[in-house]
Biotite code that builds the C-alpha atoms (Angstrom):
import biotite.structure as struc

atoms = struc.array([
    struc.Atom([2.597, -3.130, 6.937], chain_id="A", res_id=1, res_name="UNK", atom_name="CA", element="C"),
    struc.Atom([3.169, -1.829, 10.085], chain_id="A", res_id=2, res_name="UNK", atom_name="CA", element="C"),
    struc.Atom([0.598, -2.066, 13.061], chain_id="A", res_id=3, res_name="UNK", atom_name="CA", element="C"),
    struc.Atom([0.957, 0.728, 15.366], chain_id="A", res_id=4, res_name="UNK", atom_name="CA", element="C"),
    struc.Atom([1.970, -0.244, 19.016], chain_id="A", res_id=5, res_name="UNK", atom_name="CA", element="C"),
    struc.Atom([-0.487, 1.973, 20.925], chain_id="A", res_id=6, res_name="UNK", atom_name="CA", element="C"),
    struc.Atom([-3.592, 3.342, 20.652], chain_id="A", res_id=7, res_name="UNK", atom_name="CA", element="C"),
    struc.Atom([-2.840, 6.440, 22.085], chain_id="A", res_id=8, res_name="UNK", atom_name="CA", element="C"),
    struc.Atom([0.072, 7.395, 20.368], chain_id="A", res_id=9, res_name="UNK", atom_name="CA", element="C"),
    struc.Atom([2.264, 7.542, 23.118], chain_id="A", res_id=10, res_name="UNK", atom_name="CA", element="C"),
    struc.Atom([4.188, 4.290, 23.165], chain_id="A", res_id=11, res_name="UNK", atom_name="CA", element="C"),
    struc.Atom([8.114, 4.175, 24.083], chain_id="A", res_id=12, res_name="UNK", atom_name="CA", element="C"),
    struc.Atom([10.023, 6.552, 21.929], chain_id="A", res_id=13, res_name="UNK", atom_name="CA", element="C"),
    struc.Atom([6.977, 8.074, 20.252], chain_id="A", res_id=14, res_name="UNK", atom_name="CA", element="C"),
    struc.Atom([5.869, 11.817, 20.382], chain_id="A", res_id=15, res_name="UNK", atom_name="CA", element="C"),
    struc.Atom([2.494, 12.910, 18.675], chain_id="A", res_id=16, res_name="UNK", atom_name="CA", element="C"),
    struc.Atom([2.863, 15.928, 16.703], chain_id="A", res_id=17, res_name="UNK", atom_name="CA", element="C"),
    struc.Atom([-0.918, 15.743, 14.838], chain_id="A", res_id=18, res_name="UNK", atom_name="CA", element="C"),
    struc.Atom([-3.983, 12.999, 14.616], chain_id="A", res_id=19, res_name="UNK", atom_name="CA", element="C"),
    struc.Atom([-6.767, 13.125, 12.457], chain_id="A", res_id=20, res_name="UNK", atom_name="CA", element="C"),
    struc.Atom([-9.745, 13.065, 14.971], chain_id="A", res_id=21, res_name="UNK", atom_name="CA", element="C"),
    struc.Atom([-12.500, 13.094, 12.376], chain_id="A", res_id=22, res_name="UNK", atom_name="CA", element="C"),
    struc.Atom([-10.815, 10.101, 10.213], chain_id="A", res_id=23, res_name="UNK", atom_name="CA", element="C"),
    struc.Atom([-12.892, 7.654, 12.704], chain_id="A", res_id=24, res_name="UNK", atom_name="CA", element="C"),
    struc.Atom([-15.782, 9.735, 12.284], chain_id="A", res_id=25, res_name="UNK", atom_name="CA", element="C"),
    struc.Atom([-15.809, 10.050, 8.504], chain_id="A", res_id=26, res_name="UNK", atom_name="CA", element="C"),
    struc.Atom([-14.695, 6.354, 7.468], chain_id="A", res_id=27, res_name="UNK", atom_name="CA", element="C"),
    struc.Atom([-14.735, 2.840, 8.274], chain_id="A", res_id=28, res_name="UNK", atom_name="CA", element="C"),
    struc.Atom([-10.590, 2.316, 8.769], chain_id="A", res_id=29, res_name="UNK", atom_name="CA", element="C"),
    struc.Atom([-9.509, -1.048, 7.810], chain_id="A", res_id=30, res_name="UNK", atom_name="CA", element="C"),
    struc.Atom([-5.471, -1.874, 7.598], chain_id="A", res_id=31, res_name="UNK", atom_name="CA", element="C"),
    struc.Atom([-3.061, 0.756, 9.003], chain_id="A", res_id=32, res_name="UNK", atom_name="CA", element="C"),
    struc.Atom([0.131, 1.511, 7.584], chain_id="A", res_id=33, res_name="UNK", atom_name="CA", element="C"),
    struc.Atom([3.216, 3.412, 8.764], chain_id="A", res_id=34, res_name="UNK", atom_name="CA", element="C"),
    struc.Atom([5.460, 5.378, 6.121], chain_id="A", res_id=35, res_name="UNK", atom_name="CA", element="C"),
    struc.Atom([8.377, 7.957, 6.623], chain_id="A", res_id=36, res_name="UNK", atom_name="CA", element="C"),
    struc.Atom([8.229, 11.321, 5.048], chain_id="A", res_id=37, res_name="UNK", atom_name="CA", element="C"),
    struc.Atom([10.511, 13.294, 2.689], chain_id="A", res_id=38, res_name="UNK", atom_name="CA", element="C"),
    struc.Atom([10.863, 16.499, 4.455], chain_id="A", res_id=39, res_name="UNK", atom_name="CA", element="C"),
    struc.Atom([12.914, 19.644, 4.330], chain_id="A", res_id=40, res_name="UNK", atom_name="CA", element="C"),
    struc.Atom([14.907, 20.839, 7.316], chain_id="A", res_id=41, res_name="UNK", atom_name="CA", element="C"),
    struc.Atom([12.508, 23.546, 8.369], chain_id="A", res_id=42, res_name="UNK", atom_name="CA", element="C"),
    struc.Atom([9.477, 20.982, 8.099], chain_id="A", res_id=43, res_name="UNK", atom_name="CA", element="C"),
    struc.Atom([11.292, 18.872, 10.526], chain_id="A", res_id=44, res_name="UNK", atom_name="CA", element="C"),
    struc.Atom([11.845, 22.135, 12.747], chain_id="A", res_id=45, res_name="UNK", atom_name="CA", element="C"),
    struc.Atom([8.381, 22.729, 12.891], chain_id="A", res_id=46, res_name="UNK", atom_name="CA", element="C"),
    struc.Atom([6.736, 19.495, 13.447], chain_id="A", res_id=47, res_name="UNK", atom_name="CA", element="C"),
    struc.Atom([9.402, 19.156, 16.253], chain_id="A", res_id=48, res_name="UNK", atom_name="CA", element="C"),
    struc.Atom([7.806, 22.417, 17.743], chain_id="A", res_id=49, res_name="UNK", atom_name="CA", element="C"),
    struc.Atom([4.680, 20.707, 18.044], chain_id="A", res_id=50, res_name="UNK", atom_name="CA", element="C"),
    struc.Atom([2.997, 22.386, 15.071], chain_id="A", res_id=51, res_name="UNK", atom_name="CA", element="C"),
    struc.Atom([1.245, 20.510, 12.149], chain_id="A", res_id=52, res_name="UNK", atom_name="CA", element="C"),
    struc.Atom([-2.560, 19.634, 11.028], chain_id="A", res_id=53, res_name="UNK", atom_name="CA", element="C"),
    struc.Atom([-3.998, 16.653, 8.917], chain_id="A", res_id=54, res_name="UNK", atom_name="CA", element="C"),
    struc.Atom([-7.096, 17.896, 8.958], chain_id="A", res_id=55, res_name="UNK", atom_name="CA", element="C"),
    struc.Atom([-7.556, 18.395, 5.198], chain_id="A", res_id=56, res_name="UNK", atom_name="CA", element="C"),
    struc.Atom([-5.038, 15.850, 4.316], chain_id="A", res_id=57, res_name="UNK", atom_name="CA", element="C"),
    struc.Atom([-5.059, 12.652, 2.036], chain_id="A", res_id=58, res_name="UNK", atom_name="CA", element="C"),
    struc.Atom([-2.667, 10.171, 0.799], chain_id="A", res_id=59, res_name="UNK", atom_name="CA", element="C"),
    struc.Atom([-2.518, 9.772, -3.154], chain_id="A", res_id=60, res_name="UNK", atom_name="CA", element="C"),
    struc.Atom([-0.289, 7.628, -5.481], chain_id="A", res_id=61, res_name="UNK", atom_name="CA", element="C"),
    struc.Atom([0.754, 9.296, -8.666], chain_id="A", res_id=62, res_name="UNK", atom_name="CA", element="C"),
    struc.Atom([3.382, 7.080, -11.045], chain_id="A", res_id=63, res_name="UNK", atom_name="CA", element="C"),
    struc.Atom([4.139, 4.231, -8.615], chain_id="A", res_id=64, res_name="UNK", atom_name="CA", element="C"),
    struc.Atom([4.851, 7.062, -5.718], chain_id="A", res_id=65, res_name="UNK", atom_name="CA", element="C"),
    struc.Atom([2.746, 7.817, -2.605], chain_id="A", res_id=66, res_name="UNK", atom_name="CA", element="C"),
    struc.Atom([2.255, 11.143, -1.299], chain_id="A", res_id=67, res_name="UNK", atom_name="CA", element="C"),
    struc.Atom([0.745, 13.175, 1.318], chain_id="A", res_id=68, res_name="UNK", atom_name="CA", element="C"),
    struc.Atom([-1.420, 16.063, 0.228], chain_id="A", res_id=69, res_name="UNK", atom_name="CA", element="C"),
    struc.Atom([-2.714, 19.052, 1.547], chain_id="A", res_id=70, res_name="UNK", atom_name="CA", element="C"),
    struc.Atom([-1.057, 18.395, 5.147], chain_id="A", res_id=71, res_name="UNK", atom_name="CA", element="C"),
    struc.Atom([-0.429, 21.747, 6.734], chain_id="A", res_id=72, res_name="UNK", atom_name="CA", element="C"),
    struc.Atom([2.895, 22.106, 8.568], chain_id="A", res_id=73, res_name="UNK", atom_name="CA", element="C"),
    struc.Atom([3.376, 26.189, 9.126], chain_id="A", res_id=74, res_name="UNK", atom_name="CA", element="C"),
    struc.Atom([6.488, 27.849, 7.995], chain_id="A", res_id=75, res_name="UNK", atom_name="CA", element="C"),
    struc.Atom([9.405, 27.554, 10.298], chain_id="A", res_id=76, res_name="UNK", atom_name="CA", element="C"),
    struc.Atom([9.341, 30.821, 12.893], chain_id="A", res_id=77, res_name="UNK", atom_name="CA", element="C"),
    struc.Atom([13.215, 31.201, 13.064], chain_id="A", res_id=78, res_name="UNK", atom_name="CA", element="C"),
    struc.Atom([13.376, 30.242, 9.042], chain_id="A", res_id=79, res_name="UNK", atom_name="CA", element="C"),
    struc.Atom([14.579, 32.358, 6.439], chain_id="A", res_id=80, res_name="UNK", atom_name="CA", element="C"),
    struc.Atom([13.995, 33.147, 2.746], chain_id="A", res_id=81, res_name="UNK", atom_name="CA", element="C"),
    struc.Atom([14.344, 29.352, 1.831], chain_id="A", res_id=82, res_name="UNK", atom_name="CA", element="C"),
    struc.Atom([11.646, 28.370, 4.395], chain_id="A", res_id=83, res_name="UNK", atom_name="CA", element="C"),
    struc.Atom([9.126, 25.951, 3.012], chain_id="A", res_id=84, res_name="UNK", atom_name="CA", element="C"),
    struc.Atom([5.744, 25.774, 1.655], chain_id="A", res_id=85, res_name="UNK", atom_name="CA", element="C"),
    struc.Atom([3.549, 25.083, 4.118], chain_id="A", res_id=86, res_name="UNK", atom_name="CA", element="C"),
    struc.Atom([0.888, 22.583, 2.222], chain_id="A", res_id=87, res_name="UNK", atom_name="CA", element="C"),
    struc.Atom([3.314, 21.337, -0.210], chain_id="A", res_id=88, res_name="UNK", atom_name="CA", element="C"),
    struc.Atom([3.047, 17.604, -1.362], chain_id="A", res_id=89, res_name="UNK", atom_name="CA", element="C"),
    struc.Atom([5.408, 15.360, 0.455], chain_id="A", res_id=90, res_name="UNK", atom_name="CA", element="C"),
    struc.Atom([6.478, 11.823, -0.768], chain_id="A", res_id=91, res_name="UNK", atom_name="CA", element="C"),
    struc.Atom([5.880, 8.965, 1.381], chain_id="A", res_id=92, res_name="UNK", atom_name="CA", element="C"),
    struc.Atom([8.907, 6.489, 2.095], chain_id="A", res_id=93, res_name="UNK", atom_name="CA", element="C"),
    struc.Atom([6.951, 3.172, 1.392], chain_id="A", res_id=94, res_name="UNK", atom_name="CA", element="C"),
    struc.Atom([8.288, -0.352, -0.156], chain_id="A", res_id=95, res_name="UNK", atom_name="CA", element="C"),
    struc.Atom([7.310, -1.061, -3.835], chain_id="A", res_id=96, res_name="UNK", atom_name="CA", element="C"),
    struc.Atom([4.952, -3.955, -2.686], chain_id="A", res_id=97, res_name="UNK", atom_name="CA", element="C"),
    struc.Atom([2.959, -1.856, -0.472], chain_id="A", res_id=98, res_name="UNK", atom_name="CA", element="C"),
    struc.Atom([2.373, 0.939, -2.914], chain_id="A", res_id=99, res_name="UNK", atom_name="CA", element="C"),
    struc.Atom([1.204, -1.656, -5.473], chain_id="A", res_id=100, res_name="UNK", atom_name="CA", element="C"),
    struc.Atom([-1.391, -3.174, -2.664], chain_id="A", res_id=101, res_name="UNK", atom_name="CA", element="C"),
    struc.Atom([-2.445, 0.392, -1.652], chain_id="A", res_id=102, res_name="UNK", atom_name="CA", element="C"),
    struc.Atom([-3.020, 1.313, -5.530], chain_id="A", res_id=103, res_name="UNK", atom_name="CA", element="C"),
    struc.Atom([-5.101, -1.838, -6.117], chain_id="A", res_id=104, res_name="UNK", atom_name="CA", element="C"),
    struc.Atom([-6.926, -0.936, -3.150], chain_id="A", res_id=105, res_name="UNK", atom_name="CA", element="C"),
    struc.Atom([-7.423, 3.065, -4.092], chain_id="A", res_id=106, res_name="UNK", atom_name="CA", element="C"),
    struc.Atom([-9.028, 1.519, -7.835], chain_id="A", res_id=107, res_name="UNK", atom_name="CA", element="C"),
    struc.Atom([-12.025, -0.016, -5.653], chain_id="A", res_id=108, res_name="UNK", atom_name="CA", element="C"),
    struc.Atom([-15.061, 2.155, -5.400], chain_id="A", res_id=109, res_name="UNK", atom_name="CA", element="C"),
    struc.Atom([-15.337, 4.585, -2.305], chain_id="A", res_id=110, res_name="UNK", atom_name="CA", element="C"),
    struc.Atom([-11.951, 3.862, -0.848], chain_id="A", res_id=111, res_name="UNK", atom_name="CA", element="C"),
    struc.Atom([-9.422, 6.484, 0.235], chain_id="A", res_id=112, res_name="UNK", atom_name="CA", element="C"),
    struc.Atom([-6.008, 6.236, 2.245], chain_id="A", res_id=113, res_name="UNK", atom_name="CA", element="C"),
    struc.Atom([-6.635, 8.475, 5.310], chain_id="A", res_id=114, res_name="UNK", atom_name="CA", element="C"),
    struc.Atom([-3.964, 9.994, 7.524], chain_id="A", res_id=115, res_name="UNK", atom_name="CA", element="C"),
    struc.Atom([-4.412, 9.288, 11.158], chain_id="A", res_id=116, res_name="UNK", atom_name="CA", element="C"),
    struc.Atom([-1.283, 10.263, 12.829], chain_id="A", res_id=117, res_name="UNK", atom_name="CA", element="C"),
    struc.Atom([2.021, 12.308, 12.419], chain_id="A", res_id=118, res_name="UNK", atom_name="CA", element="C"),
    struc.Atom([4.643, 11.339, 14.866], chain_id="A", res_id=119, res_name="UNK", atom_name="CA", element="C"),
    struc.Atom([8.244, 10.731, 15.814], chain_id="A", res_id=120, res_name="UNK", atom_name="CA", element="C"),
    struc.Atom([9.686, 7.516, 16.404], chain_id="A", res_id=121, res_name="UNK", atom_name="CA", element="C"),
    struc.Atom([13.089, 7.373, 17.488], chain_id="A", res_id=122, res_name="UNK", atom_name="CA", element="C"),
    struc.Atom([13.577, 10.701, 16.069], chain_id="A", res_id=123, res_name="UNK", atom_name="CA", element="C"),
    struc.Atom([12.100, 10.244, 12.353], chain_id="A", res_id=124, res_name="UNK", atom_name="CA", element="C"),
    struc.Atom([8.980, 11.755, 11.442], chain_id="A", res_id=125, res_name="UNK", atom_name="CA", element="C"),
    struc.Atom([6.437, 9.134, 10.592], chain_id="A", res_id=126, res_name="UNK", atom_name="CA", element="C"),
    struc.Atom([3.031, 9.020, 9.007], chain_id="A", res_id=127, res_name="UNK", atom_name="CA", element="C"),
    struc.Atom([0.254, 6.432, 10.071], chain_id="A", res_id=128, res_name="UNK", atom_name="CA", element="C"),
    struc.Atom([-2.693, 6.138, 7.741], chain_id="A", res_id=129, res_name="UNK", atom_name="CA", element="C"),
    struc.Atom([-5.035, 4.122, 7.083], chain_id="A", res_id=130, res_name="UNK", atom_name="CA", element="C"),
    struc.Atom([-7.370, 2.218, 4.275], chain_id="A", res_id=131, res_name="UNK", atom_name="CA", element="C"),
    struc.Atom([-10.795, 3.574, 4.666], chain_id="A", res_id=132, res_name="UNK", atom_name="CA", element="C"),
    struc.Atom([-14.209, 3.359, 3.297], chain_id="A", res_id=133, res_name="UNK", atom_name="CA", element="C"),
    struc.Atom([-16.661, 6.536, 3.593], chain_id="A", res_id=134, res_name="UNK", atom_name="CA", element="C"),
    struc.Atom([-19.357, 6.741, 5.870], chain_id="A", res_id=135, res_name="UNK", atom_name="CA", element="C"),
    struc.Atom([-22.936, 7.632, 4.810], chain_id="A", res_id=136, res_name="UNK", atom_name="CA", element="C"),
    struc.Atom([-25.139, 9.848, 7.231], chain_id="A", res_id=137, res_name="UNK", atom_name="CA", element="C"),
    struc.Atom([-27.080, 6.877, 8.723], chain_id="A", res_id=138, res_name="UNK", atom_name="CA", element="C"),
    struc.Atom([-23.566, 4.863, 9.681], chain_id="A", res_id=139, res_name="UNK", atom_name="CA", element="C"),
    struc.Atom([-22.303, 8.067, 11.362], chain_id="A", res_id=140, res_name="UNK", atom_name="CA", element="C"),
    struc.Atom([-25.628, 8.448, 13.290], chain_id="A", res_id=141, res_name="UNK", atom_name="CA", element="C"),
    struc.Atom([-25.433, 4.687, 14.480], chain_id="A", res_id=142, res_name="UNK", atom_name="CA", element="C"),
    struc.Atom([-21.787, 5.158, 15.784], chain_id="A", res_id=143, res_name="UNK", atom_name="CA", element="C"),
    struc.Atom([-23.352, 7.994, 17.276], chain_id="A", res_id=144, res_name="UNK", atom_name="CA", element="C"),
    struc.Atom([-26.037, 6.166, 19.338], chain_id="A", res_id=145, res_name="UNK", atom_name="CA", element="C"),
    struc.Atom([-23.831, 3.283, 19.752], chain_id="A", res_id=146, res_name="UNK", atom_name="CA", element="C"),
    struc.Atom([-21.315, 5.839, 21.944], chain_id="A", res_id=147, res_name="UNK", atom_name="CA", element="C"),
    struc.Atom([-24.026, 7.357, 23.769], chain_id="A", res_id=148, res_name="UNK", atom_name="CA", element="C"),
    struc.Atom([-25.751, 4.489, 24.829], chain_id="A", res_id=149, res_name="UNK", atom_name="CA", element="C"),
    struc.Atom([-22.327, 2.743, 26.072], chain_id="A", res_id=150, res_name="UNK", atom_name="CA", element="C"),
    struc.Atom([-21.786, 6.605, 27.904], chain_id="A", res_id=151, res_name="UNK", atom_name="CA", element="C"),
    struc.Atom([-25.447, 5.997, 29.682], chain_id="A", res_id=152, res_name="UNK", atom_name="CA", element="C"),
    struc.Atom([-24.180, 2.556, 30.855], chain_id="A", res_id=153, res_name="UNK", atom_name="CA", element="C"),
    struc.Atom([-21.148, 3.698, 32.007], chain_id="A", res_id=154, res_name="UNK", atom_name="CA", element="C"),
    struc.Atom([-22.517, 6.401, 33.935], chain_id="A", res_id=155, res_name="UNK", atom_name="CA", element="C"),
    struc.Atom([-25.533, 3.857, 35.553], chain_id="A", res_id=156, res_name="UNK", atom_name="CA", element="C"),
    struc.Atom([-22.709, 1.331, 36.465], chain_id="A", res_id=157, res_name="UNK", atom_name="CA", element="C"),
    struc.Atom([-20.528, 3.783, 38.127], chain_id="A", res_id=158, res_name="UNK", atom_name="CA", element="C"),
    struc.Atom([-23.640, 5.427, 40.158], chain_id="A", res_id=159, res_name="UNK", atom_name="CA", element="C"),
    struc.Atom([-24.587, 1.989, 41.039], chain_id="A", res_id=160, res_name="UNK", atom_name="CA", element="C"),
    struc.Atom([-20.951, 1.358, 42.057], chain_id="A", res_id=161, res_name="UNK", atom_name="CA", element="C"),
    struc.Atom([-20.590, 4.453, 44.109], chain_id="A", res_id=162, res_name="UNK", atom_name="CA", element="C"),
    struc.Atom([-24.478, 3.891, 45.692], chain_id="A", res_id=163, res_name="UNK", atom_name="CA", element="C"),
    struc.Atom([-23.353, 0.556, 47.545], chain_id="A", res_id=164, res_name="UNK", atom_name="CA", element="C"),
])
């Protein structure tokens, strides 16, 4: 289990490709994991070009292997007839004990593995995903109210500082 080095995704040696901004809105995110991705050449070239989306993606564990499902990596522009399928299932590279721990967590009701970021670290494609529990409508409203209250407080403090 690897914790991320920065919250913005712009740490040393990290090139952010895609981010799932709705993940924090739809889920309570707990433990974060970093996994390598098993990709084909045209997928890597497309990602290096900054293309890719995690909007509908999720992580699934099948037969003791972890997979990234429904992530969209568009076909490489300069590819040939052997270009990759944009939404194919991609294998995640994790240690056995991590996969076992995740498999136990997923068996719990309401737990999902949610991809949060796709990036390059030291030239290798990495996926950060989190163990998430789905939020209900009341939780989402409460979070929005907290965010709005904090924004109003910040505005008032800024106005007070400038008024001096």
